[in-house]
C-alpha positions as CSV (number, residue, x, y, z in Angstrom):
1,M,94.2,73.9,87.5
2,K,93.3,75.4,84.1
3,K,90.0,73.4,84.1
4,L,89.1,74.8,87.6
5,S,89.9,78.3,86.5
6,F,87.7,77.9,83.5
7,I,84.8,76.7,85.7
8,L,85.2,79.5,88.2
9,A,85.6,82.3,85.7
10,P,81.9,82.9,85.1
11,F,81.2,83.1,88.8
12,T,84.1,85.6,89.1
13,I,82.6,87.8,86.4
14,I,79.2,87.7,88.0
15,Y,80.7,88.5,91.4
16,G,82.7,91.3,89.9
17,V,79.7,92.9,88.3
18,I,77.7,92.8,91.6
19,V,80.5,94.3,93.6
20,A,81.3,97.0,90.9
21,T,77.6,98.0,90.8
22,R,77.4,98.3,94.6
23,N,80.5,100.5,94.7
24,L,79.1,102.7,91.9
25,L,75.9,103.2,93.8
26,F,77.9,104.4,96.8
27,D,80.1,106.6,94.5
28,L,76.9,108.2,93.0
29,K,75.5,108.7,96.6
30,I,72.5,106.6,95.7
31,L,73.4,104.3,98.6
32,P,73.8,106.5,101.7
33,N,76.9,106.7,103.9
34,I,77.9,108.9,106.8
35,M,81.2,110.2,108.2
36,P,81.5,110.2,112.0
37,Q,81.7,113.5,113.9
38,I,84.5,112.1,115.9
39,P,88.0,111.6,114.2
40,S,87.9,108.1,112.8
41,I,90.2,105.5,111.2
42,G,89.0,102.6,109.1
43,I,91.1,99.5,108.7
44,G,90.4,97.1,105.8
45,N,91.8,95.1,103.0
46,L,91.0,94.0,99.4
47,N,92.0,90.3,100.0
48,V,90.3,87.8,102.1
49,G,91.9,87.5,105.6
50,G,95.5,87.3,106.7
51,T,96.8,90.8,105.8
52,G,97.6,92.0,109.4
53,K,94.5,94.1,110.1
54,S,94.2,93.0,113.8
55,V,97.9,93.7,114.5
56,L,97.5,97.1,113.0
57,V,94.4,97.8,115.1
58,D,96.4,96.7,118.2
59,Y,99.2,99.0,117.2
60,L,96.9,102.0,116.8
61,I,95.2,101.3,120.2
62,T,98.6,101.1,121.9
63,Y,99.6,104.4,120.3
64,F,96.5,106.5,120.9
65,K,95.7,105.3,124.4
66,Q,98.9,106.9,125.7
67,K,97.3,110.3,125.6
68,K,93.8,109.8,124.2
69,T,90.7,107.6,124.5
70,P,90.4,105.2,121.5
71,F,87.3,103.2,120.8
72,V,87.0,100.2,118.5
73,I,83.9,99.3,116.4
74,S,84.0,95.8,114.9
75,R,81.7,93.3,113.3
76,G,82.8,90.6,115.9
77,Y,83.2,87.9,113.3
78,K,82.1,84.4,114.2
79,R,80.6,85.5,117.6
80,K,77.6,83.5,118.8
81,T,75.5,86.6,119.3
82,R,73.7,89.1,117.1
83,G,73.0,92.9,117.2
84,V,74.9,95.7,118.9
85,I,76.9,94.7,122.0
86,I,79.1,96.9,124.1
87,A,81.9,94.9,125.6
88,N,81.9,94.4,129.4
89,D,83.6,92.3,132.0
90,K,81.3,89.4,131.2
91,S,82.2,89.4,127.5
92,S,84.1,86.6,125.9
93,A,85.4,85.6,122.5
94,L,82.1,83.8,122.0
95,T,79.9,86.8,122.7
96,I,81.9,89.5,120.9
97,G,84.4,87.7,118.7
98,D,88.0,86.8,119.2
99,E,89.6,90.0,117.9
100,P,87.3,92.5,119.7
101,Y,87.8,90.4,122.9
102,Q,91.5,90.6,122.5
103,F,91.4,94.4,122.1
104,F,89.0,94.7,125.1
105,S,90.8,92.4,127.5
106,K,94.3,93.5,126.6
107,H,93.8,97.3,126.5
108,K,90.7,97.9,128.7
109,I,89.2,100.2,126.1
110,G,85.7,100.7,124.8
111,V,84.6,98.1,122.1
112,I,81.3,97.8,120.3
113,V,80.5,94.9,118.0
114,C,77.7,95.0,115.4
115,E,76.9,93.7,111.9
116,N,76.2,97.3,110.7
117,R,79.0,99.7,111.8
118,K,76.5,102.6,111.4
119,D,74.4,101.0,114.2
120,G,77.4,100.8,116.4
121,L,78.3,104.4,115.7
122,N,74.7,105.5,116.6
123,I,74.8,103.6,119.9
124,L,78.2,105.2,120.7
125,M,76.6,108.6,120.2
126,Q,73.4,107.8,122.1
127,K,75.4,106.5,125.1
128,N,77.4,109.7,125.0
129,L,80.7,107.7,125.3
130,K,82.8,110.5,123.8
131,P,86.0,108.8,122.6
132,D,88.8,110.9,121.1
133,V,89.2,108.6,118.1
134,I,87.2,105.7,116.6
135,I,88.9,102.7,115.0
136,F,86.7,100.8,112.7
137,D,87.9,97.2,112.2
138,D,87.4,95.6,108.7
139,L,85.7,98.6,107.1
140,M,86.9,98.4,103.5
141,Q,83.7,96.7,102.2
142,H,81.3,98.3,104.7
143,R,80.7,101.6,102.9
144,Y,77.8,102.8,104.9
145,V,80.4,104.5,107.1
146,T,83.2,106.6,105.6
147,P,86.1,107.2,108.0
148,H,88.3,110.3,108.0
149,C,91.2,108.0,107.1
150,L,91.1,104.6,105.5
151,V,94.1,102.3,105.9
152,T,94.3,99.3,103.5
153,T,96.6,96.4,104.5
154,T,98.1,94.0,102.0
155,S,100.5,91.2,102.8
156,F,104.0,91.3,101.2
157,D,103.7,87.7,100.0
158,Q,100.1,88.1,98.6
159,I,100.0,91.7,97.4
160,F,96.6,92.5,95.9
161,F,97.8,93.4,92.4
162,D,98.8,89.8,91.8
163,D,95.4,88.5,92.8
164,H,92.0,87.8,91.2
165,L,88.4,88.4,92.4
166,L,86.6,85.7,94.3
167,P,86.1,82.8,93.8
168,L,88.9,82.5,91.3
169,G,91.2,84.5,93.6
170,R,91.1,86.0,97.0
171,L,90.0,89.6,96.2
172,R,86.8,90.8,97.8
173,E,86.6,93.6,95.3
174,H,88.6,95.0,92.3
175,T,92.1,96.3,92.8
176,T,90.9,99.8,91.5
177,Q,89.1,100.2,94.8
178,V,92.4,100.8,96.5
179,K,91.9,104.4,95.4
180,R,89.6,104.8,98.4
181,A,92.5,104.3,100.8
182,N,94.5,107.2,102.2
183,I,97.3,104.8,103.4
184,I,98.4,101.5,101.9
185,L,100.3,99.4,104.3
186,V,102.4,96.5,103.0
187,T,102.6,94.1,105.9
188,K,104.6,91.1,106.9
189,C,107.6,92.2,105.0
190,P,110.8,90.2,105.3
191,N,113.4,91.8,107.7
192,D,115.8,92.2,104.8
193,I,113.4,93.8,102.3
194,S,115.5,95.9,99.9
195,L,114.9,99.4,98.8
196,K,114.6,98.1,95.3
197,D,111.8,95.8,96.2
198,Q,110.0,98.6,98.0
199,L,110.3,100.8,94.9
200,Q,109.0,98.1,92.6
201,I,106.0,97.5,94.8
202,K,105.3,101.3,95.0
203,H,105.6,101.5,91.2
204,R,103.1,98.6,90.7
205,I,100.6,100.0,93.1
206,N,101.0,103.4,91.5
207,P,99.5,105.5,94.4
208,Q,97.5,108.6,93.9
209,S,98.8,112.0,95.0
210,Y,96.7,111.8,98.2
211,Q,98.0,108.4,99.1
212,K,101.1,107.1,100.9
213,I,102.6,103.6,101.0
214,F,104.4,102.2,104.1
215,F,106.1,98.9,104.8
216,T,106.0,97.0,108.1
217,K,107.2,93.8,109.5
218,L,106.0,91.4,112.3
219,V,108.0,91.0,115.5
220,Y,107.4,88.2,117.9
221,G,107.9,88.4,121.6
222,K,110.8,86.7,123.4
223,D,108.5,85.1,126.0
224,I,105.3,83.0,125.7
225,I,102.8,84.3,128.2
226,N,99.3,83.9,129.6
227,K,97.4,85.8,132.3
228,K,99.5,84.3,135.2
229,N,102.8,83.0,133.8
230,K,105.5,83.5,131.2
231,K,108.3,81.4,129.9
232,S,111.3,82.2,127.7
233,L,110.6,80.9,124.2
234,T,114.2,79.9,123.5
235,K,114.2,77.8,126.7
236,L,111.4,75.5,125.6
237,K,113.4,72.2,125.8
238,F,110.5,69.9,125.4
239,P,108.2,69.4,122.4
240,F,105.0,71.5,122.5
241,L,101.7,71.7,120.6
242,L,101.0,74.7,118.4
243,I,97.3,75.4,117.8
244,T,96.3,78.0,115.2
245,G,92.9,79.2,114.0
246,I,94.1,82.2,111.8
247,A,93.9,82.9,108.1
248,N,97.7,82.3,107.5
249,S,99.9,80.6,110.0
250,D,102.9,80.3,107.7
251,H,104.8,83.3,109.1
252,L,104.4,82.0,112.7
253,V,105.5,78.4,111.8
254,S,108.5,79.7,109.9
255,F,109.5,81.8,112.9
256,L,109.3,78.9,115.4
257,K,111.2,76.6,113.0
258,S,113.9,79.3,112.7
259,K,114.4,78.9,116.5
260,S,114.9,75.2,116.1
261,L,112.0,74.4,118.4
262,N,110.3,71.0,118.4
263,F,106.5,71.2,118.0
264,E,103.5,69.6,116.3
265,H,101.1,72.0,114.6
266,L,97.3,71.5,114.6
267,K,95.8,74.0,112.1
268,Y,92.2,75.1,112.2
269,S,90.2,77.4,110.0
270,N,90.3,81.2,110.6
271,H,88.2,82.3,113.7
272,H,87.4,78.6,114.4
273,N,85.2,78.3,117.5
274,F,86.8,75.5,119.5
275,G,84.5,73.0,121.1
276,L,84.7,70.0,123.5
277,S,85.6,67.6,120.6
278,D,88.4,69.9,119.5
279,T,89.9,70.3,123.0
280,K,89.6,66.6,123.7
281,K,91.7,65.9,120.6
282,I,94.2,68.6,121.6
283,K,94.5,67.2,125.2
284,Q,95.0,63.7,123.8
285,K,97.9,64.9,121.7
286,M,99.5,67.3,124.3
287,Q,99.9,64.7,127.1
288,S,102.2,66.6,129.4
289,Q,103.2,69.2,126.8
290,I,102.2,72.9,126.9
291,V,100.0,74.3,124.2
292,L,101.2,77.4,122.3
293,T,98.8,79.5,120.3
294,T,98.3,83.0,118.9
295,E,97.1,85.9,121.0
296,K,93.8,86.0,118.9
297,D,93.2,82.2,119.4
298,F,94.0,82.4,123.1
299,G,90.7,84.0,124.0
300,R,88.8,81.1,122.4
301,L,91.0,78.4,123.9
302,E,91.4,79.8,127.4
303,P,88.2,78.4,128.9
304,F,89.3,74.8,128.2
305,F,92.8,74.9,129.8
306,N,94.6,75.5,133.0
307,S,97.0,78.5,133.3
308,N,100.0,76.2,133.3
309,E,99.0,74.5,130.0
310,L,98.1,77.3,127.6
311,F,100.3,80.1,126.4
312,Y,100.4,82.6,123.5
313,L,103.3,84.2,121.6
314,P,102.9,88.0,121.5
315,I,103.2,89.7,118.2
316,E,103.5,93.3,117.1
317,M,103.7,95.4,114.0
318,R,106.8,97.5,113.5
319,F,108.1,100.0,110.9
320,F,111.6,99.6,109.5
321,T,112.8,103.0,110.8
322,K,111.6,105.5,113.4
323,K,111.5,108.1,110.7
324,K,109.0,106.1,108.7
325,E,106.9,105.4,111.7
326,D,106.8,109.1,112.6
327,E,105.8,109.9,109.0
328,F,103.0,107.3,109.1
329,I,101.6,108.8,112.4
330,L,101.8,112.3,111.2
331,F,100.1,111.5,107.9
332,L,97.4,109.6,109.7
333,K,96.8,112.4,112.1
334,K,96.6,115.0,109.4
335,N,93.9,112.9,107.6
336,I,91.8,112.7,110.7
337,S,92.5,116.4,111.6
338,F,94.0,115.1,114.9
339,V,97.4,116.7,115.2
């Protein structure tokens, strides 16, 4: 391990210099950025993947669509298309990416995917779509657009201050860049997280006066569902096949094991585009079993299975108290001047 670290260290230094130089050019306004005229929220992270960004986007969509019109602009990672695409009824996980497809199909809201968020913003304005709030997914490193409020997510079990820059660690940029965030969200916390643990984390992050830190947990649904059926999770008497293509499936696997469920887990890389060879292998293993997957993976697997074969387990982000949730919403709205 020490030998590997020694080998990777020079590459980490080079990467760090490149990223720091880029950020400096943005800070000095040498590289241009724009702030949308419409209230906007940017969701991002310092680490590579698995910090709960998509669950947060889903939470924000659910909240804002009660009374307002939210709109999501995302890169559409691992899609088979390029350029700016406005989601429509013919869109799929392949054409717009798994997460944007999930947001579009679940919430029936406007979604644009584009490599350059600035291009997506320009199309939104040109089409005169007029949402009340724009949610930019995975915006932390895309500095050509500056949102009114930047929310940085970091997983409880992999908090950024204990990490290193790529390729030695999982950080996409230096921990000092957390200063750009208005809100730091510690996600995937254990249900029994103590006040002492929260205070220690806050102390180590050492937030600026304009920043607030909040803690959230993941809550899984009681039923597994698809577009036509649902089944009680605890009543699954027979073995099933769990398929995941997400950055970190440990939390889900631990949850299912805590329910004493009998399953086999096939683990794929994050955003894996399932093909015929994958589904052939899956169907050989499943026999008469059902296949359980995540909501994000469901959109990529759905074309290959019947409605009685494939299900997903819903998941949502929750705060530990209603008071903290209200505080989060109020602070968020103040930052986007949207009270």
